[in-house]
Residue frames relative to the residue before (quaternion, step in Angstrom):
aa qw qx qy qz dx dy dz
M 1.0000 0.0000 0.0000 0.0000 0.00 0.00 0.00
K 0.1089 -0.7496 0.6492 0.0691 3.57 -0.89 0.87
P 0.2649 -0.7997 0.5168 0.1523 3.61 -0.26 1.29
E 0.2481 -0.7638 0.5880 0.0968 3.45 -1.24 0.92
L 0.7526 0.2748 -0.1197 0.5863 3.53 1.36 -0.40
I 0.1774 -0.6732 0.7003 0.1576 3.58 -1.45 0.33
I 0.0962 -0.7991 0.5933 0.0151 3.43 -0.78 1.18
L 0.2676 -0.7791 0.5570 0.1053 3.56 -0.71 1.14
H 0.0661 -0.7922 0.6067 -0.0085 3.56 -1.21 0.93
H 0.1511 -0.7094 0.6463 0.2371 3.45 -1.28 -0.02
S 0.5515 -0.6707 0.3988 0.2948 3.50 -1.24 0.63
L 0.3097 -0.7586 0.4976 0.2847 3.59 1.42 -0.40
T 0.6018 0.4816 -0.4025 0.4939 3.62 1.10 0.57
K 0.5523 -0.5727 0.4962 0.3474 3.50 -1.35 0.44
D 0.3176 -0.7333 0.5683 0.1961 3.48 -1.01 0.97
S 0.1930 -0.8448 0.4941 0.0707 3.56 -0.42 1.26
R 0.5363 -0.6384 0.3669 0.4127 3.58 1.26 0.31
T 0.6076 0.4530 -0.3861 0.5259 3.50 1.21 0.40
V 0.6615 -0.5202 0.3550 0.4073 3.64 -1.22 0.08
S 0.0874 -0.7994 0.5941 0.0161 3.52 -0.09 1.31
W 0.4676 0.6946 -0.4009 0.3717 3.51 1.41 -0.33
D 0.6603 0.4790 -0.2950 0.4975 3.54 0.95 -0.81
A 0.6114 0.5067 -0.3639 0.4868 3.69 0.98 -0.55
I 0.6525 0.4888 -0.3321 0.4744 3.60 0.86 -0.77
R 0.6172 0.5266 -0.3378 0.4772 3.63 0.96 -0.82
R 0.6865 0.4797 -0.3158 0.4459 3.64 0.77 -0.99
Y 0.6068 0.5524 -0.3289 0.4674 3.64 1.07 -0.68
H 0.6867 0.5065 -0.2697 0.4463 3.47 0.79 -1.13
V 0.7014 0.4633 -0.2233 0.4935 3.55 0.97 -0.99
G 0.7651 0.4125 -0.1928 0.4553 3.58 0.66 -1.29
T 0.7737 0.3399 -0.2013 0.4953 3.63 0.76 -0.86
N 0.7462 0.3854 -0.2240 0.4944 3.60 0.86 -0.95
H 0.3159 -0.7886 0.4686 0.2426 3.52 1.31 -0.43
W 0.3075 0.7212 -0.5269 0.3283 3.53 1.10 0.89
S 0.5976 -0.5844 0.4047 0.3708 3.54 -1.24 0.39
D 0.7809 0.0001 0.0482 0.6227 3.65 1.13 -0.44
I 0.7177 -0.3492 0.3603 0.4828 3.48 -1.41 -0.13
G 0.5241 -0.6762 0.4258 0.2945 3.67 -1.03 0.68
Y 0.6738 0.5198 -0.2744 0.4478 3.52 1.19 -0.68
H 0.4217 -0.6894 0.5014 0.3090 3.46 -1.19 0.28
F 0.7819 0.0498 -0.0135 0.6212 3.50 1.29 -0.65
G 0.0636 -0.7623 0.6365 0.0989 3.65 -1.17 0.42
I 0.2465 -0.7039 0.6531 0.1315 3.51 -1.42 0.44
E 0.1295 0.8080 -0.5508 0.1643 3.41 -0.71 1.21
R 0.4374 -0.6647 0.5112 0.3248 3.54 -1.03 0.59
I 0.0734 -0.7522 0.6549 -0.0040 3.57 -0.95 1.11
E 0.7827 -0.0786 -0.0271 0.6168 3.56 -0.39 1.30
D 0.8066 -0.2692 0.2102 0.4824 3.68 -0.67 -1.09
T 0.7355 0.3766 -0.2628 0.4982 3.61 1.06 0.20
F 0.4264 -0.6967 0.5198 0.2504 3.58 -1.27 0.49
E 0.1284 -0.8335 0.5374 0.0103 3.47 -0.76 1.16
V 0.3955 -0.6567 0.5755 0.2849 3.60 -1.17 0.44
L 0.1042 -0.8153 0.5680 0.0416 3.54 -0.68 1.00
V 0.3947 -0.7379 0.5005 0.2219 3.62 -0.94 0.76
G 0.1874 -0.7658 0.6080 0.0936 3.52 -1.03 0.81
R 0.7907 -0.0067 0.1023 0.6035 3.51 -0.28 -1.36
M 0.5030 -0.5903 0.5135 0.3672 3.54 -1.06 0.45
P 0.6213 -0.5946 0.3843 0.3356 3.55 -1.11 0.81
D 0.7041 0.4503 -0.2956 0.4626 3.63 1.01 -0.56
R 0.6052 0.4967 -0.3734 0.4976 3.63 1.30 0.28
M 0.5199 -0.6061 0.4976 0.3388 3.52 -1.11 0.74
G 0.4083 -0.6908 0.5586 0.2099 3.55 -1.17 0.91
A 0.2487 -0.6768 0.6593 0.2131 3.49 -1.51 -0.17
H 0.4037 0.7398 -0.4378 0.3131 3.64 0.63 1.05
C 0.8165 0.0802 -0.0231 0.5713 3.64 1.17 -0.47
R 0.3678 -0.7707 0.4797 0.2015 3.54 -0.16 1.33
G 0.7959 0.2739 -0.2417 0.4829 3.46 -0.94 1.11
Q 0.7531 0.3731 -0.1539 0.5195 3.57 1.30 -0.52
N 0.4893 0.7306 -0.4004 0.2577 3.57 1.20 -0.41
S 0.6735 0.5345 -0.2884 0.4213 3.56 1.07 -0.65
R 0.7714 0.2772 -0.1493 0.5530 3.55 1.37 -0.31
S 0.7366 0.3962 -0.2663 0.4791 3.63 1.12 0.40
L 0.3429 -0.6392 0.6382 0.2579 3.48 -1.47 0.17
G 0.2452 -0.7659 0.5870 0.0934 3.52 -1.06 0.97
I 0.0768 -0.7769 0.6250 0.0026 3.52 -0.90 0.99
C 0.1634 -0.8060 0.5641 0.0738 3.60 -0.82 1.01
F 0.1929 -0.7236 0.6489 0.1347 3.61 -0.82 0.94
V 0.3065 -0.7839 0.5134 0.1674 3.52 -0.47 1.27
G 0.6168 0.4798 -0.4481 0.4341 3.43 -0.79 1.20
N 0.4969 -0.6495 0.4850 0.3100 3.58 -1.31 0.02
Y 0.0454 -0.8581 0.5113 -0.0142 3.57 -0.24 1.12
D 0.3655 0.6294 -0.5377 0.4255 3.46 1.32 0.93
M 0.7134 0.4699 -0.2682 0.4453 3.59 1.01 -0.66
G 0.7678 -0.1270 0.1030 0.6194 3.70 1.05 -0.40
P 0.6148 -0.5738 0.3883 0.3770 3.61 -1.33 0.39
P 0.6452 -0.5096 0.4060 0.3990 3.47 -1.30 0.32
P 0.6004 -0.5501 0.4310 0.3887 3.64 -1.13 0.59
P 0.6135 -0.5839 0.3895 0.3619 3.54 -1.08 0.77
E 0.6417 0.5182 -0.3449 0.4480 3.68 0.94 -0.69
M 0.6140 0.5597 -0.3046 0.4658 3.53 1.11 -0.73
W 0.6549 0.5454 -0.2622 0.4526 3.45 1.02 -1.13
V 0.6576 0.4818 -0.3061 0.4916 3.60 0.93 -0.89
K 0.6359 0.5367 -0.3054 0.4629 3.60 0.90 -0.92
G 0.6350 0.5171 -0.2975 0.4908 3.62 1.02 -0.92
L 0.6626 0.5118 -0.3196 0.4437 3.58 0.81 -0.97
G 0.7041 0.4863 -0.2944 0.4255 3.50 0.90 -0.93
L 0.6223 0.5308 -0.3204 0.4778 3.56 1.16 -0.74
V 0.6916 0.4857 -0.2718 0.4603 3.56 0.81 -0.90
R 0.6182 0.5241 -0.3358 0.4800 3.60 1.03 -0.76
S 0.6591 0.5113 -0.3037 0.4603 3.60 0.91 -0.90
L 0.6645 0.4797 -0.2994 0.4884 3.61 0.95 -0.80
M 0.6152 0.5264 -0.3604 0.4631 3.63 0.99 -0.66
N 0.6424 0.5194 -0.3133 0.4683 3.59 1.01 -0.91
V 0.6955 0.5106 -0.2761 0.4236 3.57 0.75 -1.06
F 0.8066 0.3024 -0.1135 0.4951 3.54 0.89 -1.03
G 0.4326 -0.7120 0.4499 0.3216 3.63 1.30 -0.08
I 0.3937 0.7237 -0.4868 0.2901 3.58 0.93 0.81
P 0.3741 -0.7572 0.4908 0.2139 3.57 -0.59 0.98
A 0.6515 -0.5407 0.3502 0.4007 3.67 -1.11 0.60
D 0.6629 0.4998 -0.3466 0.4366 3.69 0.89 -0.65
R 0.6316 0.4975 -0.3340 0.4921 3.67 1.25 -0.09
V 0.5326 0.5460 -0.4313 0.4819 3.58 1.30 0.30
R 0.0652 0.8332 -0.5332 0.1315 3.57 -0.36 1.32
G 0.4830 -0.6451 0.5160 0.2904 3.46 -1.38 0.40
H 0.6476 -0.5247 0.3961 0.3852 3.49 -1.20 0.63
C 0.6097 0.5824 -0.3416 0.4153 3.62 1.13 -0.68
D 0.5783 0.5905 -0.3656 0.4281 3.60 1.18 -0.35
F 0.7820 0.2995 -0.1599 0.5228 3.61 1.22 -0.36
A 0.7631 0.2154 -0.1334 0.5945 3.61 1.29 -0.04
D 0.5608 -0.5765 0.4903 0.3356 3.49 -1.33 0.46
K 0.4273 0.6686 -0.4789 0.3755 3.62 0.42 1.24
T 0.4533 -0.6544 0.5139 0.3197 3.54 -1.18 0.22
C 0.4110 0.7768 -0.4007 0.2590 3.57 1.35 -0.22
P 0.5615 -0.1472 -0.8128 0.0499 1.79 -1.69 1.77
G 0.7951 -0.2891 0.1269 0.5178 3.57 1.11 0.61
K 0.5625 -0.6463 0.4200 0.2992 3.43 -1.09 0.89
A 0.7439 0.3409 -0.2149 0.5331 3.54 1.16 -0.55
F 0.3604 0.7522 -0.4898 0.2538 3.62 1.19 0.31
G 0.2236 -0.8039 0.5186 0.1866 3.62 0.78 -1.03
M 0.0977 -0.8443 0.5268 -0.0103 3.51 0.62 1.37
D 0.6506 0.5231 -0.3361 0.4360 3.61 0.87 -0.87
R 0.6823 0.4847 -0.2817 0.4693 3.57 0.92 -1.01
F 0.5857 0.5512 -0.3638 0.4699 3.59 1.13 -0.71
R 0.7101 0.4644 -0.2913 0.4418 3.61 0.66 -1.10
A 0.6402 0.5097 -0.3392 0.4640 3.59 1.03 -0.68
G 0.6287 0.5185 -0.3332 0.4741 3.58 1.10 -0.50
L 0.5894 0.5716 -0.3759 0.4296 3.61 1.08 -0.42
V 0.7501 0.3798 -0.1988 0.5036 3.66 1.07 -0.63
A 0.4967 0.6880 -0.3893 0.3584 3.50 1.34 -0.14
């Protein structure tokens, strides 16, 4: 798979400073009966720092955005960003991850999209700020 898009998501769950990523994986595998977590990467607060977590390998098709999985990488920002924006430290970590993936795969900033661009959802959150995020990728 050669990704053409990077699609951003939020988990719509409260980040409890513990590894919610594993709970998401268990849900995707146990309840949805998928082979693995649907996202390629996640960003979550672990104790007092934000970490990039690996889901599916980037050369495997994800299960995060119907109709786009075969041509995209999915990144989940763990938390509910309908209620407020991601914490600044998470934002910076996300920008770094996405910039790196853009460089590795030759994906331009205008091909970094929110799940809401492809589905009737608010994902990655009403308060996420996709335009500001994309602007930060080229700054």
